[in-house]
LOSESE-789493 format. One record per residue (C-alpha): x negated, y negated, z. Coordinates in steps of 0.1 Angstrom, whole numbers, plus 5000, padded with zeros to 4 digits. Example, Ala and Ser with C-alpha at 12.3 -4.5 7.8 and 13.67 -1.06 7.14 Angstrom:
<atoms>
487750455078;486350115071;
</atoms>
This chain:
<atoms>
775007104744;772907344764;771007204794;768107344814;766707194845;763107234857;760707064880;762307114914;760407274942;759007204976;758006844986;757006685019;759206405032;758106075017;756606234987;757906224951;759306484928;760506464892;763006724880;763806714843;766706824821;766006954786;768906964761;769507164730;772207254706;773906914700;772806554694;771506454729;772006084723;775706144719;776006214756;776006014788;774106214813;774406264851;772606434880;774506594908;773306754940;774807034960;773607124995;774607465011;778207465022;778907125006;780607004975;778706904944;778206524946;777206254921;773606134924;773305904894;773905874857;772505714825;774105584794;773605724759;771005464751;769405464785;770005094790;772605144818;772205354850;774305394880;773505554914;775205674945;774505454975;772505714994;769805734966;769805374955;766305224956;764805574960;765805764929;765805654893;767005824862;765405794827;765905964794;763806014763;766206074734;763306164711;762306444735;765906534743;765106514780;766406334810;764406284842;765206234879;762506034896;762806114933;760805894956;760705864994;762306214998;764106295030;765006635044;768606555037;767906535000;767406904999;769907064975;770307224941;770206954915;772306994884;772206784852;775406744832;776506584799;779606374794;781406224763;783906044784;784505674782;782405384770;778705394771;778505134800;780905334822;778905614839;781305894851;780905994887;783506284888;782406634880;785406704858;784306434834;781206624825;781706914800;778307074800;776107174830;772707324836;771907614859;770407384886;767007344901;766307374938;764707084957;763407154992;762006885015;759906965045;759706715074;
</atoms>
């Protein structure tokens, strides 16, 4: 599956942003999906993920209650709803697709995701 992120950009602290991830090439609903963030000089880290059906989500502690993930399988697109942005949220955000494990088990490790997008930059001004 091919993935393309869009919708990043510059936001003020406290404001929302909604990057999206469009899929093509394979059946989107066959994949669990994840979002990862990578700040300059740091490792790529798990932000959150969503099951194939969209019924189950799981988030890293530092974004819980601020970010939510949704998907529209008919539109073959996943979304990252970023609220209450902080300057430390600034990073390149990548979406990724995984076939690993049961639908309720959202992978958090990068090596469990087989396809990746090119990333979208999110910058947050204070």
